[in-house]
Every structure is written in structure tokens, then in C-alpha cells.
N, C-alpha and C positions, 0 to 999 in steps of 0.2 A: 662841598654840596654835590658836585658833579659825581663824586664817588659813590654817595648815599643813593643818587637817583640812578646810577647805572646798574646797580645790582637788581633793583626790583624790576627794570625794563628787561634784563637778561632772564630773570625769573619768568617773566610774563611770556616772553618768546618761547622759552623752554615748554612752558605750559601748553601754549598754542600748538607747538609743534607735536607734542605728545598727543594732545587730543585729536589733532589732523590726522596722525598715523593710527590711532586707535579707530577713529571714524573710517579711514580707508580700509583697515582690516576688516571692519564689520560688513561693509558693502560687499566686499569679495567674498566673504563667507557665506552670506546669505543665501545664495543659490543653492548651496550644497546642504543647507537646513530644510529646504522645501522638499516635501515628500510627493513622489509622483503617485502615491495612492498605494492601497494594499500594504505590502511588506516593504515598500520603499526601495525595491531593487537589490536588496541584500542577498548573500548567498546562504542557501540552506543545503545541508549535506542530507542527501535522500537515499535511504536504504530500500533496494528492492530485491525481490528473490531472484534466483538464477536460472530456475527450471520449473515453471508452472504454467505451460501453455494451456490456453491462448493468452493468459494474463502477462507473463513475463517468460521470453525465452530467448536462445542464441540462435540466429539465422544469418548465415553468411558472414560470420564473425561480428555480428552487431545484435545489441539486444534490442528486443521488439516485442509487441504485444498489446493488448487492450489497456493494461495498467500504465504503460509507457507513453501510449498515445494520449490517455486521459491526463497524465502527469504534465505532458508537453502544453497543453492547453491551460490547464490550472496554473502552471509556472507563469505563463503570460498574463492571465487574468488577475492572479494574486500579487503579481509584480515582485518576482524572486528569480534568482538564477539557481537552478538545481544542480548541485555537484553530486552525480549520480554515484552510489556505491553498491555494486552487486554483492550479495552475500548469501549464505545459507538461511533459510527461512528461520531455523532454530536459533540463529544469532541476533535477530533483528530486535526483539523485545530487550534482549540484555543490553543491546547497543543504545536503544531508547532510554533505557533505565539509568545508564552511565552517562547520558547526554552526549555520546559521542557521534550520533545522527540526530538531525532535526525533525525529520519525517521519515515515515514507513509506508511504503505502497506495495503490497504483496499479496493482494487477495486474502487479506487477514479477516477471519471471522472476528465479530463484535462479541466478546464474552464477558460476563460479569467477573470472573476471576483476572482477566486481562485489564479489565478496567480499573482493577484495584491497584495497578502499577503504571499504566499509561493511560492517555487520553484518546479517544477517537472521535473521527469527525462524523457528521451524518452518514447514514449508510449510502454507498454509491452503487452497490450491487447486491441482487437477492438471488440465493441459490439454495443447494440443500446437498446432503450427504445421501449416497446411494451405493448399491453393491452392483459390482461388475465381475462377471465370471466368462469362461470360454463359451463359445456360442453352443457347444454340444452338451453343456452342463444343465441338467434338468431337476436336480435335487436341492438346489439352492434358490430360495426366493426371499426369505426374511433372516432377520439376526438369529432367530431360534435355529434355523438351519445352518448355522455356522459353528454350532457344536461338534466338537471333534474334528474340526477343519483347521487347515493353515490359512491364515489371513494376512495379506500383504497390505502394509500401511505406509504412508509417508511419515517420517519421525516429526514430531511436534505439530502435526496438522489435526484439523477437527476429526479426521477419520480416526485416527489413533485414540484421540480422547474418547470418543463415542464407543468404540470397542472395549477400552479398557474400563469403561464405567457401566459396562452391562453388568447385571448380577451374576451371570454365569460365565463371565470373562476368563475364569480360570479353567474352564473347559474348551477354549479357543487357543490354539496355537498362534499367537500374535508375533509376527515378524516385520520389522521396521526397515525402511530403506530412505535413502537420502533424497531420492526423487520420485515422482509421479510415475516417470516412464520405467524405472526400476521395478515400481510394483506392478506395473501393466505387463512387464516382461516376465515377472515371476509367475504370473497366473498363465501366460501364454507358455510358458516351458514346463508347467507342471509343479514349480517349486512351490506354489500356493494355490489354494483351490479358489480364492476369491479375493478381490481388492475392495476396500471400502473407501470411497474417494467423493471428491466433489463433483456434481453433475455436469457442470459447465466444461470442466476440463475433460472428463471422460466423452463427452459429446463431441468435442473439438477432436480428440484423438481418435475416436472411431470414425468420424467423418474425414479424416485424412489418412495418416500411415496406418492406423489401427483398424482399417476396414475388414470386417470379417474375422477378426481377431479376438474381439471382446464384444460382450452384449451386457446391456443394463438390465438388471431384474427388480422387481418388486417396487414397492413405492418409496417416495422420499422418507429418509429416516430422520432427517431435521430439515427446518427452514432457517437457513443462515443468511446473515446481512454482512457485507465486507465493509469495513471502514479504513480510512487513512489514518494512520497512529502518529502521535506526537508524544514527547516526554510529558509526564504530569505537570499541570500548572502553567503549560505554555500556551496562554489563552488568545494571545495575539495572533499567533501562527495559526492556531485552531480557527479562529474566526475568520481568518482571511480565506482559509481552505474552504469552510462551510459556504461563505459568500460566493467563492469561485464555482462551486459545485451547483449551487442553486442558480446562478446566472447561466452554467452551461446547459443545465435541465431547461430552462425557461427559453432560451433562444434556439434550442433544437441541436446544438453542438454534440450534446451527450447521446441523443439518439443516433446521430451519423456515426460517431464512433463505435457504438453498440452494433449496429447493422453491418460495419465493416467486418467486425470479428464473429459475429454470431448469426449474421444472415437474416435477422428478422428485428421487428421492434421490441423494445424492452416492455415487459409488463408493467413496471414500475420505475419512475425515474428518481434521481434525488429530491427530497422534499416531500415524496408521496409515501414513505415508508412508515 
């Protein structure tokens, strides 16, 4: 009789010990399952351009700029850790498509053809494409005036797309460069007659090291919106970024960052486009 009662008791004790261990494990793991909000503190690989001042550029061996200041605050508000990966602009979309990176912040214009392969946040910056020439140039004001001229553009940027899509593009000598600064230098040295580029970057260059070396002519050729990019279908990340942008716009943080880099208040803030 003793032997028959002893086995069930042992089994009961074993079960109780197992349940106790499971219960302890559950209570220890519980804090790890509680999200702090947003993206829960996870790490996102973030691609950014390496040479697009004032949005992103290298200064004193560190990357800085409007985009990176904005990213730092979005990182905090959306609760993620940014693993920044500087790369050429032309490589960002392929990296997003291959899901080698989780975010792209690179003054990237929201375009229909890009939206076919990646997703964009709500717009965070409004600008446009313009023509810039040497100060003494008087015969270039419009795209029509670029016929028979050499035009410097940054490879993969909106300026290149605009020029190549003109009905008379074959009458323009289009030369591509890796950076905006290279396009500016091409005009200054006479290697090109004009550059077609983003107004904000041109204004920043002319107000700093390019003073007296270039001038903007004519009207805006396009009205462009910049967005933060993510791989297609990454809705959780996209929603967190959008929420952060709207929060920054509402509490005035976006305006503070904008004023730091452009010296004036923005005409529009995220959520108003």
C-alpha cells in the first residue's frame, strides 16, 4: 500500500515544482513583453545621403544637417534606436527594396514611380527644382534656354529626372555628378553652363561658401515634397514615423529645427501638405 501511495505523491510534487518553475519564468519575462510605446525600442537601420547640405553633410568628421536633427527627435518620439548608414543617394532605394535598411531619410522627393517600389511617410519638407548659373550669365532663365547648353545634375536626383523628361532633352548635354557640390563646381569652372537642383540646397550653398559664385534664375520648375522612406508594406514603422512627425509639428519642435537650418519659419509643417 505504501508503494502505491508513494508514486502519486511523487508525481504530485513533480507537477507542483514544474508549475512553480513555469510561474516564476512567466513573472520574470513579463517586463520584457511590455512595450514602452512606438516601436518598442528596437533598432532600425537608417540610410542617409552623404552629401546634400543642409540636409545631410560631413562637417568636422561628423555627419550633420536638417534631416539628421529631425531623425534624432523622431528616434526619441517613435521609440527606436537608429543605426545610421551613410550611403550614396542612388543606393538608398535599392537598399530599401532589398530590406537591407529599415528607413531612408535623404531629402527624397515623393514620386509616383518611387511609391511603386517603396512607401513614404507624410511629407516633411516642401521645396522645388530651379536653375542656377554663374552670376554673369544672362541668357538662361527657363528650361527652353538650356537647349544647346551643358547642364550639370546630381545622378539619381529630381533635377536629373526633370531634365531627362523634357521633350527637347536630346538637345541638352546632360552631365551627371555624384554630389551637388560637384555640380556647383562644374558651373563655376565653366564645365557646365547651368545646374538644375533643389532650391533649398542651392540657397544654403549660396548663403555660405558659394556666395557670389552662383545665382538662382527663373521660377520654380516643380513643387516637391520630401518624405521619409521605408520598405513597402512596413506599416508599423511607417505609422510610428508619421505619428512622430505630427507630434513634432504640433509642439513646435519641427519649426525650431527648420529655423536652425534655414533661418526662417516654414511655410508649411507636416500635416498641412
